[in-house]
PDB file of N, CA, C and O in Angstrom:
ATOM      1  N   MET A   1     115.011  78.396  -3.853  1.00  0.00           N
ATOM      2  CA  MET A   1     113.843  77.983  -3.099  1.00  0.00           C
ATOM      3  C   MET A   1     112.914  77.242  -4.057  1.00  0.00           C
ATOM      4  O   MET A   1     112.603  77.735  -5.141  1.00  0.00           O
ATOM      5  N   ASP A   2     112.481  76.066  -3.651  1.00  0.00           N
ATOM      6  CA  ASP A   2     111.561  75.328  -4.518  1.00  0.00           C
ATOM      7  C   ASP A   2     110.139  75.863  -4.357  1.00  0.00           C
ATOM      8  O   ASP A   2     109.863  76.649  -3.451  1.00  0.00           O
ATOM      9  N   SER A   3     109.248  75.435  -5.232  1.00  0.00           N
ATOM     10  CA  SER A   3     107.888  75.991  -5.241  1.00  0.00           C
ATOM     11  C   SER A   3     107.113  75.670  -3.967  1.00  0.00           C
ATOM     12  O   SER A   3     106.268  76.461  -3.548  1.00  0.00           O
ATOM     13  N   GLU A   4     107.379  74.541  -3.353  1.00  0.00           N
ATOM     14  CA  GLU A   4     106.685  74.196  -2.105  1.00  0.00           C
ATOM     15  C   GLU A   4     107.086  75.156  -0.973  1.00  0.00           C
ATOM     16  O   GLU A   4     106.234  75.635  -0.224  1.00  0.00           O
ATOM     17  N   LYS A   5     108.367  75.424  -0.864  1.00  0.00           N
ATOM     18  CA  LYS A   5     108.837  76.362   0.162  1.00  0.00           C
ATOM     19  C   LYS A   5     108.312  77.763  -0.121  1.00  0.00           C
ATOM     20  O   LYS A   5     107.945  78.490   0.802  1.00  0.00           O
ATOM     21  N   TRP A   6     108.274  78.145  -1.404  1.00  0.00           N
ATOM     22  CA  TRP A   6     107.760  79.462  -1.770  1.00  0.00           C
ATOM     23  C   TRP A   6     106.295  79.582  -1.359  1.00  0.00           C
ATOM     24  O   TRP A   6     105.896  80.597  -0.788  1.00  0.00           O
ATOM     25  N   GLN A   7     105.493  78.565  -1.640  1.00  0.00           N
ATOM     26  CA  GLN A   7     104.075  78.590  -1.279  1.00  0.00           C
ATOM     27  C   GLN A   7     103.897  78.723   0.229  1.00  0.00           C
ATOM     28  O   GLN A   7     103.003  79.432   0.690  1.00  0.00           O
ATOM     29  N   THR A   8     104.735  78.050   0.990  1.00  0.00           N
ATOM     30  CA  THR A   8     104.681  78.163   2.447  1.00  0.00           C
ATOM     31  C   THR A   8     104.988  79.589   2.882  1.00  0.00           C
ATOM     32  O   THR A   8     104.305  80.135   3.748  1.00  0.00           O
ATOM     33  N   LEU A   9     106.016  80.195   2.283  1.00  0.00           N
ATOM     34  CA  LEU A   9     106.370  81.570   2.622  1.00  0.00           C
ATOM     35  C   LEU A   9     105.234  82.528   2.284  1.00  0.00           C
ATOM     36  O   LEU A   9     104.926  83.429   3.064  1.00  0.00           O
ATOM     37  N   VAL A  10     104.618  82.336   1.134  1.00  0.00           N
ATOM     38  CA  VAL A  10     103.568  83.251   0.680  1.00  0.00           C
ATOM     39  C   VAL A  10     102.356  83.222   1.610  1.00  0.00           C
ATOM     40  O   VAL A  10     101.771  84.269   1.886  1.00  0.00           O
ATOM     41  N   VAL A  11     101.976  82.060   2.089  1.00  0.00           N
ATOM     42  CA  VAL A  11     100.749  81.969   2.891  1.00  0.00           C
ATOM     43  C   VAL A  11     100.992  82.094   4.393  1.00  0.00           C
ATOM     44  O   VAL A  11     100.070  82.416   5.143  1.00  0.00           O
ATOM     45  N   LYS A  12     102.206  81.847   4.831  1.00  0.00           N
ATOM     46  CA  LYS A  12     102.494  81.923   6.268  1.00  0.00           C
ATOM     47  C   LYS A  12     102.609  83.373   6.703  1.00  0.00           C
ATOM     48  O   LYS A  12     103.232  84.185   6.019  1.00  0.00           O
ATOM     49  N   HIS A  13     102.017  83.696   7.825  1.00  0.00           N
ATOM     50  CA  HIS A  13     102.110  85.037   8.389  1.00  0.00           C
ATOM     51  C   HIS A  13     102.863  84.954   9.706  1.00  0.00           C
ATOM     52  O   HIS A  13     102.747  83.971  10.437  1.00  0.00           O
ATOM     53  N   TYR A  14     103.635  85.991  10.004  1.00  0.00           N
ATOM     54  CA  TYR A  14     104.486  85.998  11.184  1.00  0.00           C
ATOM     55  C   TYR A  14     103.972  87.003  12.199  1.00  0.00           C
ATOM     56  O   TYR A  14     103.489  88.076  11.837  1.00  0.00           O
ATOM     57  N   PHE A  15     104.078  86.652  13.462  1.00  0.00           N
ATOM     58  CA  PHE A  15     103.648  87.553  14.534  1.00  0.00           C
ATOM     59  C   PHE A  15     104.628  88.702  14.720  1.00  0.00           C
ATOM     60  O   PHE A  15     104.251  89.782  15.175  1.00  0.00           O
ATOM     61  N   ASP A  16     105.885  88.464  14.365  1.00  0.00           N
ATOM     62  CA  ASP A  16     106.887  89.517  14.449  1.00  0.00           C
ATOM     63  C   ASP A  16     106.627  90.521  13.328  1.00  0.00           C
ATOM     64  O   ASP A  16     106.661  90.171  12.148  1.00  0.00           O
ATOM     65  N   GLU A  17     106.369  91.762  13.709  1.00  0.00           N
ATOM     66  CA  GLU A  17     105.988  92.805  12.753  1.00  0.00           C
ATOM     67  C   GLU A  17     107.059  93.046  11.687  1.00  0.00           C
ATOM     68  O   GLU A  17     106.737  93.234  10.514  1.00  0.00           O
ATOM     69  N   VAL A  18     108.314  93.040  12.088  1.00  0.00           N
ATOM     70  CA  VAL A  18     109.405  93.302  11.153  1.00  0.00           C
ATOM     71  C   VAL A  18     109.531  92.156  10.153  1.00  0.00           C
ATOM     72  O   VAL A  18     109.649  92.396   8.951  1.00  0.00           O
ATOM     73  N   VAL A  19     109.508  90.931  10.629  1.00  0.00           N
ATOM     74  CA  VAL A  19     109.616  89.773   9.745  1.00  0.00           C
ATOM     75  C   VAL A  19     108.426  89.725   8.793  1.00  0.00           C
ATOM     76  O   VAL A  19     108.593  89.406   7.616  1.00  0.00           O
ATOM     77  N   GLU A  20     107.254  90.031   9.274  1.00  0.00           N
ATOM     78  CA  GLU A  20     106.062  90.047   8.427  1.00  0.00           C
ATOM     79  C   GLU A  20     106.181  91.115   7.336  1.00  0.00           C
ATOM     80  O   GLU A  20     105.800  90.877   6.190  1.00  0.00           O
ATOM     81  N   ALA A  21     106.702  92.277   7.689  1.00  0.00           N
ATOM     82  CA  ALA A  21     106.896  93.334   6.689  1.00  0.00           C
ATOM     83  C   ALA A  21     107.909  92.889   5.632  1.00  0.00           C
ATOM     84  O   ALA A  21     107.731  93.161   4.444  1.00  0.00           O
ATOM     85  N   MET A  22     108.956  92.214   6.061  1.00  0.00           N
ATOM     86  CA  MET A  22     109.949  91.687   5.122  1.00  0.00           C
ATOM     87  C   MET A  22     109.310  90.656   4.180  1.00  0.00           C
ATOM     88  O   MET A  22     109.561  90.672   2.975  1.00  0.00           O
ATOM     89  N   ARG A  23     108.499  89.777   4.729  1.00  0.00           N
ATOM     90  CA  ARG A  23     107.837  88.745   3.926  1.00  0.00           C
ATOM     91  C   ARG A  23     106.966  89.381   2.846  1.00  0.00           C
ATOM     92  O   ARG A  23     107.006  88.975   1.685  1.00  0.00           O
ATOM     93  N   ARG A  24     106.178  90.381   3.239  1.00  0.00           N
ATOM     94  CA  ARG A  24     105.293  91.049   2.275  1.00  0.00           C
ATOM     95  C   ARG A  24     106.083  91.764   1.188  1.00  0.00           C
ATOM     96  O   ARG A  24     105.709  91.723   0.016  1.00  0.00           O
ATOM     97  N   GLN A  25     107.180  92.423   1.575  1.00  0.00           N
ATOM     98  CA  GLN A  25     107.981  93.131   0.579  1.00  0.00           C
ATOM     99  C   GLN A  25     108.667  92.153  -0.363  1.00  0.00           C
ATOM    100  O   GLN A  25     108.774  92.426  -1.559  1.00  0.00           O
ATOM    101  N   LEU A  26     109.129  91.033   0.145  1.00  0.00           N
ATOM    102  CA  LEU A  26     109.747  90.016  -0.702  1.00  0.00           C
ATOM    103  C   LEU A  26     108.750  89.516  -1.752  1.00  0.00           C
ATOM    104  O   LEU A  26     109.113  89.315  -2.911  1.00  0.00           O
ATOM    105  N   ILE A  27     107.520  89.322  -1.353  1.00  0.00           N
ATOM    106  CA  ILE A  27     106.486  88.905  -2.299  1.00  0.00           C
ATOM    107  C   ILE A  27     106.265  89.996  -3.349  1.00  0.00           C
ATOM    108  O   ILE A  27     106.117  89.694  -4.533  1.00  0.00           O
ATOM    109  N   ARG A  28     106.242  91.260  -2.921  1.00  0.00           N
ATOM    110  CA  ARG A  28     106.093  92.376  -3.878  1.00  0.00           C
ATOM    111  C   ARG A  28     107.245  92.385  -4.875  1.00  0.00           C
ATOM    112  O   ARG A  28     107.025  92.547  -6.075  1.00  0.00           O
ATOM    113  N   PHE A  29     108.476  92.210  -4.383  1.00  0.00           N
ATOM    114  CA  PHE A  29     109.639  92.167  -5.271  1.00  0.00           C
ATOM    115  C   PHE A  29     109.439  91.084  -6.335  1.00  0.00           C
ATOM    116  O   PHE A  29     109.701  91.309  -7.516  1.00  0.00           O
ATOM    117  N   THR A  30     108.982  89.933  -5.913  1.00  0.00           N
ATOM    118  CA  THR A  30     108.823  88.811  -6.820  1.00  0.00           C
ATOM    119  C   THR A  30     107.740  89.089  -7.852  1.00  0.00           C
ATOM    120  O   THR A  30     107.920  88.796  -9.033  1.00  0.00           O
ATOM    121  N   ILE A  31     106.629  89.645  -7.420  1.00  0.00           N
ATOM    122  CA  ILE A  31     105.527  89.947  -8.337  1.00  0.00           C
ATOM    123  C   ILE A  31     105.955  91.001  -9.358  1.00  0.00           C
ATOM    124  O   ILE A  31     105.582  90.912 -10.528  1.00  0.00           O
ATOM    125  N   GLN A  32     106.726  91.989  -8.931  1.00  0.00           N
ATOM    126  CA  GLN A  32     107.145  93.082  -9.802  1.00  0.00           C
ATOM    127  C   GLN A  32     108.316  92.720 -10.707  1.00  0.00           C
ATOM    128  O   GLN A  32     108.585  93.423 -11.681  1.00  0.00           O
ATOM    129  N   SER A  33     109.005  91.647 -10.401  1.00  0.00           N
ATOM    130  CA  SER A  33     110.191  91.261 -11.155  1.00  0.00           C
ATOM    131  C   SER A  33     109.806  90.676 -12.511  1.00  0.00           C
ATOM    132  O   SER A  33     108.863  89.889 -12.597  1.00  0.00           O
ATOM    133  N   PRO A  34     110.531  91.054 -13.581  1.00  0.00           N
ATOM    134  CA  PRO A  34     110.232  90.507 -14.902  1.00  0.00           C
ATOM    135  C   PRO A  34     110.474  88.998 -14.979  1.00  0.00           C
ATOM    136  O   PRO A  34     109.804  88.292 -15.734  1.00  0.00           O
ATOM    137  N   GLU A  35     111.429  88.516 -14.198  1.00  0.00           N
ATOM    138  CA  GLU A  35     111.698  87.085 -14.113  1.00  0.00           C
ATOM    139  C   GLU A  35     111.795  86.715 -12.637  1.00  0.00           C
ATOM    140  O   GLU A  35     112.332  87.484 -11.838  1.00  0.00           O
ATOM    141  N   PRO A  36     111.284  85.551 -12.273  1.00  0.00           N
ATOM    142  CA  PRO A  36     111.303  85.162 -10.854  1.00  0.00           C
ATOM    143  C   PRO A  36     112.705  85.211 -10.253  1.00  0.00           C
ATOM    144  O   PRO A  36     113.656  84.656 -10.804  1.00  0.00           O
ATOM    145  N   HIS A  37     112.807  85.873  -9.135  1.00  0.00           N
ATOM    146  CA  HIS A  37     114.025  85.936  -8.328  1.00  0.00           C
ATOM    147  C   HIS A  37     115.209  86.568  -9.057  1.00  0.00           C
ATOM    148  O   HIS A  37     116.362  86.254  -8.762  1.00  0.00           O
ATOM    149  N   ILE A  38     114.926  87.456 -10.005  1.00  0.00           N
ATOM    150  CA  ILE A  38     115.961  88.287 -10.610  1.00  0.00           C
ATOM    151  C   ILE A  38     115.785  89.662  -9.979  1.00  0.00           C
ATOM    152  O   ILE A  38     114.841  90.383 -10.303  1.00  0.00           O
ATOM    153  N   TRP A  39     116.685  90.018  -9.087  1.00  0.00           N
ATOM    154  CA  TRP A  39     116.516  91.219  -8.296  1.00  0.00           C
ATOM    155  C   TRP A  39     117.282  92.392  -8.884  1.00  0.00           C
ATOM    156  O   TRP A  39     118.362  92.224  -9.449  1.00  0.00           O
ATOM    157  N   SER A  40     116.710  93.586  -8.745  1.00  0.00           N
ATOM    158  CA  SER A  40     117.409  94.820  -9.109  1.00  0.00           C
ATOM    159  C   SER A  40     118.466  95.095  -8.049  1.00  0.00           C
ATOM    160  O   SER A  40     118.469  94.460  -6.994  1.00  0.00           O
ATOM    161  N   GLU A  41     119.357  96.033  -8.321  1.00  0.00           N
ATOM    162  CA  GLU A  41     120.382  96.390  -7.333  1.00  0.00           C
ATOM    163  C   GLU A  41     119.742  96.926  -6.050  1.00  0.00           C
ATOM    164  O   GLU A  41     120.200  96.620  -4.950  1.00  0.00           O
ATOM    165  N   LYS A  42     118.698  97.713  -6.193  1.00  0.00           N
ATOM    166  CA  LYS A  42     117.999  98.242  -5.016  1.00  0.00           C
ATOM    167  C   LYS A  42     117.406  97.101  -4.188  1.00  0.00           C
ATOM    168  O   LYS A  42     117.506  97.104  -2.961  1.00  0.00           O
ATOM    169  N   GLU A  43     116.795  96.137  -4.855  1.00  0.00           N
ATOM    170  CA  GLU A  43     116.203  95.000  -4.139  1.00  0.00           C
ATOM    171  C   GLU A  43     117.278  94.155  -3.475  1.00  0.00           C
ATOM    172  O   GLU A  43     117.096  93.702  -2.345  1.00  0.00           O
ATOM    173  N   LYS A  44     118.402  93.935  -4.163  1.00  0.00           N
ATOM    174  CA  LYS A  44     119.507  93.170  -3.577  1.00  0.00           C
ATOM    175  C   LYS A  44     120.024  93.853  -2.317  1.00  0.00           C
ATOM    176  O   LYS A  44     120.295  93.204  -1.307  1.00  0.00           O
ATOM    177  N   THR A  45     120.156  95.166  -2.394  1.00  0.00           N
ATOM    178  CA  THR A  45     120.613  95.927  -1.225  1.00  0.00           C
ATOM    179  C   THR A  45     119.643  95.761  -0.068  1.00  0.00           C
ATOM    180  O   THR A  45     120.060  95.568   1.075  1.00  0.00           O
ATOM    181  N   GLN A  46     118.342  95.835  -0.362  1.00  0.00           N
ATOM    182  CA  GLN A  46     117.328  95.670   0.682  1.00  0.00           C
ATOM    183  C   GLN A  46     117.394  94.276   1.291  1.00  0.00           C
ATOM    184  O   GLN A  46     117.326  94.132   2.512  1.00  0.00           O
ATOM    185  N   LEU A  47     117.525  93.250   0.458  1.00  0.00           N
ATOM    186  CA  LEU A  47     117.618  91.874   0.955  1.00  0.00           C
ATOM    187  C   LEU A  47     118.840  91.695   1.853  1.00  0.00           C
ATOM    188  O   LEU A  47     118.749  91.055   2.901  1.00  0.00           O
ATOM    189  N   LEU A  48     119.977  92.252   1.454  1.00  0.00           N
ATOM    190  CA  LEU A  48     121.184  92.154   2.278  1.00  0.00           C
ATOM    191  C   LEU A  48     121.023  92.898   3.601  1.00  0.00           C
ATOM    192  O   LEU A  48     121.502  92.437   4.637  1.00  0.00           O
ATOM    193  N   THR A  49     120.356  94.035   3.566  1.00  0.00           N
ATOM    194  CA  THR A  49     120.091  94.781   4.790  1.00  0.00           C
ATOM    195  C   THR A  49     119.234  93.948   5.748  1.00  0.00           C
ATOM    196  O   THR A  49     119.513  93.879   6.945  1.00  0.00           O
ATOM    197  N   TRP A  50     118.198  93.322   5.211  1.00  0.00           N
ATOM    198  CA  TRP A  50     117.335  92.474   6.035  1.00  0.00           C
ATOM    199  C   TRP A  50     118.115  91.306   6.637  1.00  0.00           C
ATOM    200  O   TRP A  50     117.948  90.989   7.815  1.00  0.00           O
ATOM    201  N   MET A  51     118.956  90.673   5.840  1.00  0.00           N
ATOM    202  CA  MET A  51     119.752  89.543   6.350  1.00  0.00           C
ATOM    203  C   MET A  51     120.617  89.997   7.521  1.00  0.00           C
ATOM    204  O   MET A  51     120.725  89.303   8.532  1.00  0.00           O
ATOM    205  N   THR A  52     121.227  91.161   7.373  1.00  0.00           N
ATOM    206  CA  THR A  52     122.075  91.692   8.436  1.00  0.00           C
ATOM    207  C   THR A  52     121.235  91.960   9.689  1.00  0.00           C
ATOM    208  O   THR A  52     121.649  91.618  10.796  1.00  0.00           O
ATOM    209  N   GLU A  53     120.072  92.562   9.521  1.00  0.00           N
ATOM    210  CA  GLU A  53     119.185  92.843  10.661  1.00  0.00           C
ATOM    211  C   GLU A  53     118.753  91.558  11.358  1.00  0.00           C
ATOM    212  O   GLU A  53     118.746  91.489  12.587  1.00  0.00           O
ATOM    213  N   LEU A  54     118.398  90.554  10.586  1.00  0.00           N
ATOM    214  CA  LEU A  54     117.928  89.292  11.173  1.00  0.00           C
ATOM    215  C   LEU A  54     119.036  88.570  11.933  1.00  0.00           C
ATOM    216  O   LEU A  54     118.779  87.918  12.944  1.00  0.00           O
ATOM    217  N   ARG A  55     120.257  88.688  11.448  1.00  0.00           N
ATOM    218  CA  ARG A  55     121.368  88.026  12.104  1.00  0.00           C
ATOM    219  C   ARG A  55     121.805  88.715  13.391  1.00  0.00           C
ATOM    220  O   ARG A  55     122.410  88.084  14.259  1.00  0.00           O
ATOM    221  N   SER A  56     121.504  90.005  13.522  1.00  0.00           N
ATOM    222  CA  SER A  56     121.970  90.731  14.714  1.00  0.00           C
ATOM    223  C   SER A  56     120.962  90.676  15.837  1.00  0.00           C
ATOM    224  O   SER A  56     121.200  91.236  16.908  1.00  0.00           O
TER     225      SER A  56
END
């Protein structure tokens, strides 16, 4: 994701409660990560779970 798309994600809010919660948690993951977009195994599992939920 380029910086422009990231900025859009950070400031955009969603009316769907679940998607909004995912957006906020993704931002938390990024802030807490020692390097941008380097995810822990727990975070990777959460991201994959969200992808599965969104697709169904």
